[in-house]
C-alpha positions as CSV (number, residue, x, y, z in Angstrom):
1,X,-30.1,103.9,52.5
2,X,-28.1,104.2,55.7
3,X,-25.6,101.4,56.1
4,X,-24.7,99.6,59.3
5,X,-21.9,97.3,60.2
6,X,-22.9,93.7,60.8
7,X,-20.3,93.1,63.5
8,X,-19.7,89.6,62.1
9,X,-16.3,88.2,62.9
10,X,-14.2,87.3,59.9
11,X,-11.1,85.2,59.4
12,X,-8.3,87.3,57.8
13,X,-4.9,86.3,56.6
14,X,-2.7,89.3,57.1
15,X,0.8,90.0,55.8
16,X,2.1,92.8,58.0
17,X,5.2,93.4,55.8
18,X,3.0,94.4,52.8
19,X,1.3,97.1,55.0
20,X,4.5,99.0,55.8
21,X,5.3,101.6,53.2
22,X,8.7,101.4,51.5
23,X,9.6,104.9,52.7
24,X,8.7,104.3,56.3
25,X,11.5,105.2,58.7
26,X,11.5,101.8,60.4
27,X,11.6,99.9,57.1
28,X,14.5,102.1,55.9
29,X,16.4,101.4,59.2
30,X,15.7,97.6,58.9
31,X,17.0,97.6,55.3
32,X,20.2,99.3,56.4
33,X,21.0,97.7,59.8
34,X,21.0,94.1,60.8
35,X,20.4,94.0,64.5
36,X,21.4,90.4,65.0
37,X,24.8,91.6,66.3
38,X,23.0,92.3,69.6
39,X,22.8,88.5,70.3
40,X,26.6,88.4,70.4
41,X,26.8,91.5,72.6
42,X,24.1,90.3,75.0
43,X,25.4,86.7,75.3
44,X,27.6,87.4,78.4
45,X,24.5,88.6,80.3
46,X,22.5,85.4,80.0
47,X,22.9,82.0,81.5
48,X,23.5,79.0,79.2
49,X,20.8,77.0,81.1
50,X,17.2,77.7,82.3
51,X,14.0,79.0,80.8
52,X,14.4,81.1,77.6
53,X,14.2,84.8,78.1
54,X,12.5,87.4,76.0
55,X,14.5,88.0,72.9
56,X,17.1,90.8,73.7
57,X,16.8,92.1,70.1
58,X,13.1,92.7,70.7
59,X,13.9,94.6,74.0
60,X,16.5,96.8,72.4
61,X,14.3,97.5,69.3
62,X,11.4,98.5,71.6
63,X,13.7,100.9,73.5
64,X,14.9,102.4,70.2
65,X,11.3,103.0,69.1
66,X,10.8,104.9,72.2
67,X,13.7,107.2,71.5
68,X,13.1,107.4,67.8
69,X,9.5,108.7,68.3
70,X,10.0,110.5,71.7
71,X,7.8,108.1,73.7
72,X,8.8,109.0,77.2
73,X,6.9,106.5,79.2
74,X,7.7,102.8,79.0
75,X,4.1,102.0,79.9
76,X,3.0,104.0,76.9
77,X,5.7,102.4,74.8
78,X,4.2,99.0,75.6
79,X,0.8,100.2,74.5
80,X,2.1,101.9,71.3
81,X,4.0,98.8,70.2
82,X,1.0,96.7,70.9
83,X,-1.3,98.9,68.8
84,X,1.0,100.1,66.0
85,X,1.6,97.6,63.1
86,X,4.8,99.2,62.0
87,X,6.3,99.0,65.6
88,X,5.2,95.3,65.8
89,X,6.7,94.6,62.4
90,X,10.0,96.3,63.3
91,X,10.4,94.4,66.5
92,X,9.4,91.1,64.9
93,X,6.2,90.6,67.1
94,X,3.3,89.2,65.1
95,X,-0.3,89.9,66.0
96,X,-0.7,86.6,67.9
97,X,2.0,87.4,70.4
98,X,1.9,89.6,73.4
99,X,4.2,92.6,73.6
100,X,6.7,92.5,76.5
101,X,5.5,94.1,79.7
102,X,6.8,97.5,80.6
103,X,8.2,96.1,83.8
104,X,10.5,93.9,81.8
105,X,12.7,96.8,81.0
106,X,13.1,97.9,84.7
107,X,13.8,94.3,85.8
108,X,16.4,93.8,83.1
109,X,18.1,97.0,84.2
110,X,18.2,95.8,87.8
111,X,19.1,92.2,87.3
112,X,21.0,92.1,84.0
113,X,22.0,95.3,82.3
114,X,23.1,97.0,85.6
115,X,25.8,99.0,83.7
116,X,25.4,100.8,80.4
117,X,28.2,98.8,78.7
118,X,25.9,96.9,76.3
119,X,24.2,100.1,75.2
120,X,27.7,101.6,74.5
121,X,28.6,98.5,72.5
122,X,25.4,98.9,70.4
123,X,26.1,102.6,69.9
124,X,29.7,101.8,68.8
125,X,28.5,99.1,66.4
126,X,26.2,101.6,64.6
127,X,29.1,104.1,64.4
128,X,31.3,101.5,62.9
129,X,28.6,100.7,60.4
130,X,28.5,104.4,59.4
131,X,32.3,104.4,59.1
132,X,32.1,101.2,56.9
133,X,29.5,102.9,54.6
134,X,31.6,106.1,54.3
135,X,29.0,108.2,56.1
136,X,31.6,109.2,58.8
137,X,34.6,110.8,57.3
138,X,36.8,111.4,60.3
139,X,38.0,114.7,58.7
140,X,36.2,117.3,60.8
141,X,34.4,116.8,64.1
142,X,32.8,119.1,66.6
143,X,32.4,118.5,70.3
144,X,30.4,120.1,73.1
145,X,28.8,119.4,76.5
146,X,25.2,120.1,77.5
147,X,23.4,120.2,80.8
148,X,20.6,117.7,81.3
149,X,18.3,118.3,84.4
150,X,17.7,115.4,86.7
151,X,14.2,114.0,87.4
152,X,14.3,115.4,90.9
153,X,12.5,118.1,92.9
154,X,14.4,121.3,93.8
155,X,13.2,120.7,97.3
156,X,15.1,117.4,97.5
157,X,18.4,119.3,97.6
158,X,20.6,119.5,100.7
159,X,24.1,120.8,101.5
160,X,26.7,118.0,101.8
161,X,30.2,118.3,103.2
162,X,32.6,115.7,101.8
163,X,36.3,115.1,102.4
164,X,38.0,114.7,99.1
165,X,41.6,114.3,98.0
166,X,42.6,117.3,95.8
167,X,45.5,117.4,93.3
168,X,46.0,118.8,89.8
169,X,43.5,117.8,87.1
170,X,44.6,114.6,85.3
171,X,43.7,115.5,81.7
172,X,45.5,112.7,79.8
173,X,48.3,110.3,80.5
174,X,50.5,111.5,77.6
175,X,50.0,115.1,78.9
176,X,51.1,114.2,82.4
177,X,54.1,112.3,81.1
178,X,55.3,115.3,79.1
179,X,54.8,117.7,82.0
180,X,56.9,115.5,84.3
181,X,60.0,116.1,82.2
182,X,59.8,119.9,82.3
183,X,62.3,121.8,84.5
184,X,61.0,122.6,88.0
185,X,58.3,119.8,87.9
186,X,57.4,118.5,91.4
187,X,55.0,115.7,92.1
188,X,52.0,117.5,93.8
189,X,50.8,116.2,97.1
190,X,47.3,114.8,97.5
191,X,45.7,117.1,100.0
192,X,42.5,116.1,101.8
193,X,40.0,119.0,101.9
194,X,36.4,119.5,102.9
195,X,34.2,120.4,100.0
196,X,30.7,121.7,100.3
197,X,28.3,120.9,97.5
198,X,24.6,120.6,96.8
199,X,23.2,117.1,96.3
200,X,19.7,115.6,95.9
201,X,18.3,113.0,98.3
202,X,16.3,111.6,95.4
203,X,19.3,111.1,93.0
204,X,22.6,111.4,95.0
205,X,24.7,110.8,91.9
206,X,23.7,113.9,90.0
207,X,25.7,117.2,90.4
208,X,24.8,120.8,90.9
209,X,25.7,123.5,88.4
210,X,25.3,127.2,88.7
211,X,26.3,129.3,85.6
212,X,24.9,132.3,83.9
213,X,22.6,130.4,81.6
214,X,22.1,127.1,83.4
215,X,21.5,126.2,87.0
216,X,20.2,123.1,88.7
217,X,20.8,119.5,89.6
218,X,21.6,117.2,86.8
219,X,24.2,115.7,84.5
220,X,26.6,116.8,81.9
221,X,26.7,114.9,78.6
222,X,29.7,115.3,76.3
223,X,29.2,114.4,72.6
224,X,31.3,114.5,69.4
225,X,29.6,114.8,66.0
226,X,31.1,114.1,62.5
227,X,30.3,117.1,60.3
228,X,29.7,115.1,57.0
229,X,26.3,113.8,57.9
230,X,25.9,114.6,61.6
231,X,26.7,111.2,63.0
232,X,27.4,111.2,66.8
233,X,30.7,109.3,67.3
234,X,31.2,109.7,71.0
235,X,29.0,110.0,74.1
236,X,29.9,110.4,77.7
237,X,28.0,111.5,80.8
238,X,29.1,112.9,84.1
239,X,27.6,114.7,87.1
240,X,26.8,118.3,86.2
241,X,29.5,119.8,88.4
242,X,32.2,118.3,86.2
243,X,34.0,120.8,83.9
244,X,33.8,119.8,80.3
245,X,37.4,121.0,79.6
246,X,38.6,118.3,82.1
247,X,37.1,115.4,80.2
248,X,37.3,116.3,76.5
249,X,40.7,114.6,75.9
250,X,39.8,111.3,77.3
251,X,36.4,111.6,75.6
252,X,38.1,112.0,72.2
253,X,40.5,109.1,72.9
254,X,37.7,106.7,73.8
255,X,35.7,106.8,70.6
256,X,36.0,104.6,67.5
257,X,36.6,107.6,65.1
258,X,39.9,109.6,65.1
259,X,39.5,113.1,63.7
260,X,41.9,115.2,61.7
261,X,40.4,118.4,63.1
262,X,38.0,119.3,65.9
263,X,36.0,122.4,66.7
264,X,35.3,123.5,70.3
265,X,33.7,126.5,72.0
266,X,35.4,128.9,74.4
267,X,34.8,126.6,77.4
268,X,37.7,124.4,76.2
269,X,40.1,127.3,75.8
270,X,42.8,126.2,78.2
271,X,46.4,125.3,77.5
272,X,46.1,121.6,78.6
273,X,43.3,121.0,76.0
274,X,45.3,122.6,73.2
275,X,48.5,120.7,74.0
276,X,46.5,117.4,74.4
277,X,45.0,117.8,71.0
278,X,48.4,118.3,69.5
279,X,49.6,115.1,71.2
280,X,46.6,113.3,69.8
281,X,47.5,114.5,66.3
282,X,44.3,116.6,66.0
283,X,44.2,120.1,64.6
284,X,42.1,122.0,67.2
285,X,40.1,125.1,66.6
286,X,38.8,126.6,69.8
287,X,37.0,129.9,70.4
288,X,39.0,132.1,72.7
289,X,37.9,133.8,75.9
290,X,39.3,136.8,77.7
291,X,41.5,136.2,80.8
292,X,42.0,138.8,83.5
293,X,45.8,138.4,84.1
294,X,46.9,138.6,80.5
295,X,50.5,139.8,79.9
296,X,49.4,141.0,76.5
297,X,47.3,143.7,78.1
298,X,50.4,145.1,79.7
299,X,52.1,145.4,76.3
300,X,54.1,142.2,76.3
301,X,54.4,140.1,73.1
302,X,55.2,136.4,72.9
303,X,57.9,134.9,70.7
304,X,56.9,131.3,69.9
305,X,60.2,130.3,68.3
306,X,62.3,131.2,71.4
307,X,59.5,130.7,74.0
308,X,59.9,134.1,75.7
309,X,58.0,137.3,76.3
310,X,59.1,140.7,75.0
311,X,58.1,143.9,76.8
312,X,57.4,147.3,75.3
313,X,61.1,148.3,75.8
314,X,62.3,145.3,73.8
315,X,63.6,143.4,76.8
316,X,63.2,139.6,77.1
317,X,61.6,137.4,79.8
318,X,62.8,133.9,79.2
319,X,61.1,130.7,80.4
320,X,62.8,129.5,83.6
321,X,60.8,126.5,85.0
322,X,57.5,125.1,86.1
323,X,56.1,126.3,89.4
324,X,53.3,124.6,91.4
325,X,50.8,126.8,93.3
326,X,49.1,125.1,96.2
327,X,46.4,127.8,96.3
328,X,45.2,126.9,92.8
329,X,46.5,123.3,92.7
330,X,47.9,124.0,89.3
331,X,51.2,124.3,87.4
332,X,52.4,127.5,85.7
333,X,55.3,128.4,83.4
334,X,57.6,131.1,85.0
335,X,59.0,133.7,82.6
336,X,61.3,136.1,84.5
337,X,64.1,138.7,84.4
338,X,66.1,140.3,87.1
339,X,64.5,143.4,88.7
340,X,67.9,145.2,88.7
341,X,67.9,145.1,84.9
342,X,64.5,146.8,84.8
343,X,64.6,149.4,87.6
344,X,65.1,152.4,85.3
345,X,62.4,151.3,82.9
346,X,59.4,153.9,82.7
347,X,57.0,150.9,82.6
348,X,58.5,149.1,85.6
349,X,55.6,150.0,87.9
350,X,53.1,148.2,85.7
351,X,55.0,144.9,85.7
352,X,54.5,142.1,88.2
353,X,57.5,141.6,90.6
354,X,58.4,139.0,93.2
355,X,61.5,137.7,94.9
356,X,63.8,140.1,93.0
357,X,62.5,139.4,89.5
358,X,60.0,140.8,87.0
359,X,57.9,137.7,86.2
360,X,55.0,136.4,84.2
361,X,53.1,133.3,85.2
362,X,51.5,131.6,82.2
363,X,49.7,128.3,81.5
364,X,51.9,125.2,81.8
365,X,51.1,124.7,78.2
366,X,51.3,128.3,77.1
367,X,53.0,127.7,73.7
368,X,50.0,125.5,72.6
369,X,47.6,128.1,74.1
370,X,49.3,130.8,72.0
371,X,49.3,128.7,68.8
372,X,45.5,128.3,69.1
373,X,45.0,132.0,69.5
374,X,46.8,132.6,66.2
375,X,44.3,130.5,64.4
376,X,41.4,132.8,65.3
377,X,40.0,134.6,62.3
378,X,41.6,132.4,59.7
379,X,39.5,130.8,56.9
380,X,39.8,127.3,58.5
381,X,38.8,128.6,61.9
382,X,35.7,130.3,60.5
383,X,34.7,127.2,58.6
384,X,35.0,124.9,61.6
385,X,33.2,127.3,63.9
386,X,30.4,127.5,61.4
387,X,30.2,123.7,61.4
388,X,30.2,123.6,65.2
389,X,27.1,125.9,65.3
390,X,25.3,123.7,62.8
391,X,26.2,120.2,64.1
392,X,27.1,120.5,67.8
393,X,24.4,123.0,68.9
394,X,21.9,121.7,66.3
395,X,22.4,118.1,67.4
396,X,21.7,118.8,71.0
397,X,18.6,120.8,70.0
398,X,17.3,117.8,68.0
399,X,18.1,115.3,70.8
400,X,16.3,117.4,73.4
401,X,13.3,118.2,71.2
402,X,12.6,114.9,69.6
403,X,14.6,112.1,71.3
404,X,13.8,112.3,75.0
405,X,17.0,114.0,76.1
406,X,15.5,117.3,77.4
407,X,15.6,115.7,80.8
408,X,17.1,112.6,82.4
409,X,14.0,110.5,83.3
410,X,15.7,107.8,85.4
411,X,18.0,108.2,88.4
412,X,21.6,107.4,88.8
413,X,24.7,107.9,86.6
414,X,24.5,104.6,84.8
415,X,20.9,105.2,83.9
416,X,21.8,108.7,82.6
417,X,24.6,107.2,80.5
418,X,22.0,104.6,79.1
419,X,19.6,107.4,78.2
420,X,22.3,109.5,76.4
421,X,23.5,106.4,74.4
422,X,20.1,105.3,73.3
423,X,19.1,108.8,72.3
424,X,22.3,109.3,70.3
425,X,21.8,105.8,68.7
426,X,18.3,106.7,67.6
427,X,19.4,110.0,66.0
428,X,22.3,108.2,64.3
429,X,19.9,105.6,62.8
430,X,17.8,108.4,61.4
431,X,20.8,110.2,59.9
432,X,22.2,107.0,58.6
433,X,19.2,106.1,56.5
434,X,18.9,109.7,55.3
435,X,22.6,109.6,54.2
436,X,22.2,106.2,52.5
């Protein structure tokens, strides 16, 4: 006989905890991490008097659910948390209570969490937890930058002309201090120049990038990953027109984990980065790239012990001093020899000459640049480069595919930083419970 539901309402006593499987991701996260530390981090953002707010731990947990499961819309996030028992259980919202409205998140961003500092504190707290558990080793890390398109139309672009003060790139304080003691150093002048760039009317804080494999308006995120279990230990975000080699040293200094060795791709192959890593006490392994004006192509060899170049005839070009070129706004090391001493040389016509000397202009940190090139092909270099492909490129692939970071959804640099931090925190939680 065909059955039919009666539709009669029944009273049910329900224990949500018993309905969540032991191997469920959210249960495993809750067993590993106590999120009560958020109360202390959020305390400065709330008044000591007045009506009680929505629990900040509930808000953060709801946001993390969105990034853990790739729920891009906060309207949909509200609906999913309302309907999903596991989401309710994780956030501590029982069946009799209403889920916070989606507008609560936007209002908190505008009125309370205007900067991303609380999200960085939460991210750092999870990283410190991983260090405490031994999941982050601090032995080998890999770092890279990735372009994230903005949520803007290409038609919103316009050409802007700005007056900016140009000087040399300030990579790191320790690096600048060392440079200032070299012979020939002169304090560069800050020159005001007009700079043309593409901007978006919709999101004026994003930047424009035009490279062989990426082009558009957006942001650049820089991340460092520990290679033991893939925990992200550092996250920064900038407009897309920022060069990643300019920011890597401060990025490494600003994170809670200090590495013994770090792996980087060819985009970081500049002398300042190599010397900066040495000053930080980090063994750097960087893929090399070809440079056009390379003295080695003309037959010169470099002697690291004496800091001088040797030509094919066995003559030496010694280091003289630093020179500053206004055209490139950069410092170079000058290696030179009197032209009179070389005028009878058969290779003289192939050498660069100026002001009565045969000269080579090299990076201001050329000895460190050279030391990095000598590592290429060694067993340690190949090991670190293999780890970089697995954890740096692989991590960005996972973040973009499953954790809402294929595109910046909100507008403004602070919102972009917030998205990068929350996405990285979500992935760290997944990798933490897997490692435990």
